[in-house]
N, C-alpha and C positions, 0 to 999 in steps of 0.2 A: 648259385644253381638252384632251380626250383623244379618241382614236379608240376606239369601242366594241369591247371584246373584245381589245384590244391594249395593251401596256405602252408607250404613246407619249405624249409631252407636247410642247407648243409652247414653244419657247425664245425666239423672236422673230417678230414679224409686222409687215409694213409694207404699206400699201395705197395706191397712187397712184390706183387706180380702184375703183369699186364691185365687190364680189365677183361680183354677178350679170352683170357685163359681160365677165368673163373666159371665153374660149372654149377656150383651150389652156393646159396646164400643163407645164413642163419639170421633171421630177423628177431629182434629183441626189443619189445616196447618197455618203457620204464616210466614210472611216476612216483617220485619222492621215496625211492628206496636205494640211495646211492651205495650204501654198504653192502646190501645183498646183491646189487647189480654187479659189483666187483667180484663177488663170490661166483656169480653165474658166469661172468666173462672168463674167469680162470678156467672153468670146466669147458668152455667153448674153444678157447685158443689151444687147449691141450688135445682137442680132437684130431685124429689122424685118418681122415677118410682117404680113399684111393684117388679122389679127384680134388683139384684145387677149390677152395671155398673162401668166402668172405663173410664178414659180419656187418649187419646194419642195425645200429642202435637207434630207436625212435624215442626221443625225449618228448613227453607230453605235458611238461610243466614249463611253458615258455617263460614264465615269470621267475621261477626259482632256479632252474637249470642245474640242479644238483647232480642229477644223473648224467647229463651231457658233459659236465666238467669232470666228473669222476671217470667216465668212460674215456674221455680224451686223454687224461693223464695215464690211465692204465694202458690203453692201446698204443700210446706213443712209446711205451717202454717194451713193446713186444713186436716181433716181426709178424705183421698181420696185414691182411687186406680188409679194410674196414671203413665204414662211413658212420658218422654220428650226425643224425638229422634232427630237426626240431619240427614236430607237428604242432603248429600254433593253435589249431582248433582243438579244444579240450574234448576228450572222449576216447574210449578204447578203440572204437571202430575207426575213427580218424587216424589213430596211431598205426593200426594195422594197415590201413589203406595206403598211408604215406610210405611205410617201409616196403610193402610189396611192389608198389608202383616204382619206387626209387630203385629197387633191385632190378626190375625189368629194364629200366631206362639206362642203367649204369653198366650192366654186364650183358653184352649182346649174345653171348653163347650160354646163357643161363639154362640149366636143365631142370632146376627145381629150387624151392625155398623151404627151409625148415623153420619152425616157429617154436620159441621157448619164452617163458615169462620171467620177469625179474625177481620172482620169489621162488625160483626153481634152480636145481642143480642137475646138470646133465651127467648121466653115467658115462664111463670111459669110452664105450663103443656106441654111444647114442646115435650119432649121425650116420656112422657106417651101417648100423642096424636098420635105420629107416630106409636108407638108400638100397640096401640089400633086399629087403622085403619088397620094396617097390619094383625092383628089377625082376625078382622071382615071380611076383604075382601079376605084373603088368598093369597094376591098378594106377589110378590117377592121384589118389590121396591116401596117405598112410598115417595112422595115428598110433600113439603109444601110451602106456600107463603113466599117470601122475600119482606117485606114491607119497602118502602124507608122512611128514616128519613133524611130530608133535613137540610142543614146548614141554619142558620139565614139569613133572607132577600131573600131567594129563594121562589118565589110564589108557593103555594101548587098545583096549577093547573098543574104544570109540572109532577106531579105524574101520570097523566092520559096518558102520552106518552107511547106508547107500549114498549119502552125499560125499563120501570120501573114497568109495570103492571104484575101481576102473569098470568101464562098461563091458569089457571083454577080457578073457583070460587065455585065449589061444591065438597063436600067430596064424594069419591067413586072411582071405577075403571076408568082409563083413558087410552088412546091409548099408550102414551109414555111420558117420562119426558125430560127436556132439560138442567137443571142446577144441579150441584152437591153442591150448596151452602146451601141446606136444604133438606136432604134426609135420608131415612133409607134403607139399603141394607141388605138382609138376607144372612145367612151363605151359603145357597144353591147356591146363585149367585156367591159368592166369591170362593167357592170350584169348581164350574163348569167352570167359565171363566178363560181363560189362562192368565198367568202373563207375562208381566206387564198388569195390568188391564186397565189403560189408556195409549193410544199410545203416547210415548214421542215425536213423530213428531208434536203433537199439543201443545207442551209446550209453545210456544211463539206466537201462532196464535189464541189460544182459540179453543173450540169445542171438546176437548178431552172427556168431559163428555157426550156430545150428541152422539159422535161416540161410546162410551161405551154402552149407552142405546140402540143404533141401533143394536149393536151386541148382546146385551141381548135379544132384541125382536126377532132376528133371531133364537135364541135358545129357543123361546117360553116362556120366562119369562114375567110375567104380571106386570102391574103398577097400582098405585092408587094415589089419591090426598087426603091430610088431611088439610082441610081449617083451622082447629083449631090449627094446629102445625106451627104457624107462628114464624118467626124471624124478627127482626127489623134490616135493613141494613143501615149503616151510608153512606150518599151520600155527599161527599164534593162538594163545590160550583162549582169547575171546571168541574165536571161531569154533571152539568146541563147546561153548555154552549152549544151553538148551534154546535160548531165545534166538541165537544166530542160526542154529540148525533148523529150527522151526521156520524162520524167515526164508532160509535157502530152500527148504522143501516146498513152501508156498510158492516161491518164485519159480521153481522147476515146473510146478503145475500150471502157473499162469503163462509161462513161456510156451509150454506144449500146446495150450489152447490157442494162443495167439498165432503160432505157426500153422495150426490146423485151419484157422480162419483164413490165413493167407493162401493156403493150398486149395481151399474150397470156399471161395467167396460167395456171397449171396445167401438168401434165406435158407435154402435147402442145406447148404454146408454148415450154416450156423446151428440149425436144428440138429444136425447129425453130431456136431461137436458137443452141444448141450446134452444130448442123449448119452453120449459116451462119458461125459463128466459125471452125470447122475449114476450111470452104471458103475463107474469106478468108485464112487462114494459108497454105493450099496455093498460092494464086495470088499471094501477096504478093511473091515474088521477081520475077515478070514485071511486076507493077504497079510495083514499086519501080524496076526497071530503066528502065521507060518514063518514070517521073517524074524520075529522075536525068538521063536524056537531055534531057528537056524543060526542066528548070530549070538544068542545069549544076551542081547542088548535090548532092554525094555524100550528105550527111546526109539529104536528102529521100528518097533511095532506101530508107531504112529506115522511113519513116513508116508505110506500110501493114502492115509486119511488126509494128511496135510496137502499132498499133491492134488487130490480130488477137490479139496476146499479151494486151493489156489486156482484151479481151473474154473471153478464156479465164480470165484471173485473176479476173474478176468472177464467172464461171460457177462456179468452185470455191471462191470466197470467200476468196481470199488477197491481195486488193488492199491494199497497204500505204498508210498515210496519205500518204507522200511522193509516191505516184503518184496519189492521189485528189484532192489539192487543191494543185497547183503554181501555179494561176492567181492573179494579184494578190498573191502573197506575196513 
């Protein structure tokens, strides 16, 4: 079985229930994290939403297949509705696109897909909370917090840095979302948005999810936040080092400028983005001082400065790969 137009194949399938009874699908991309993938799957199969659901695991290492093999063994030992597929084209956007398209083509009565990453652990009521907030708000896309879990010996204060803190802290409608690591997307969105859902040009620079949400908002789809639908994200020690945090901050700025260019193409839009970048740089010392006082974290005081610099680096086309893709590496 393949997904039309994509280099995707099914590695393993198990069906405890009829495909037409499935209302929700949890999609889970994986790349060379078989041990943590199993930890993630344990928290997914233990979910007890009010509607039948399935799991689609998207292996993105077609050569190694460690995740696919681990998922097959684990899921075979549980009563589950599940697919393990292989996205043969490397890149996180390819993996997401493969899983979302496969969910649509396999489960005809699908109402929505939830997304979680293979370095995250779902809270006990994660899926129910996402579904509940979506129904209560009537919104098309619902996100939840990704709470950092640090390796031993890393001071907890680092969690206050903006690269680790959730974008919102209150349940309810929000202007837009930014991350695909913890989200529920309704069927209407998937049926309305053109495929591929995530632009593959973002595969190795990040920001494909933010670009997707921007395009969804242009089509008048609405967003909400579910504080209770948290996942715990494992943060290795190297991602708390100053060099990684600096690179991530620069990347955030570069991506924001790139998305503004896409939203406002042409010379006028580019000049507007450049003016905004320069303004952000000018006020970054004051914003940084305020953030330092609020968090008590000196490194947080440099965040807005690095974001502004990242925007300017994207403007002049000198963004280095080490700044473009520090995430998940």
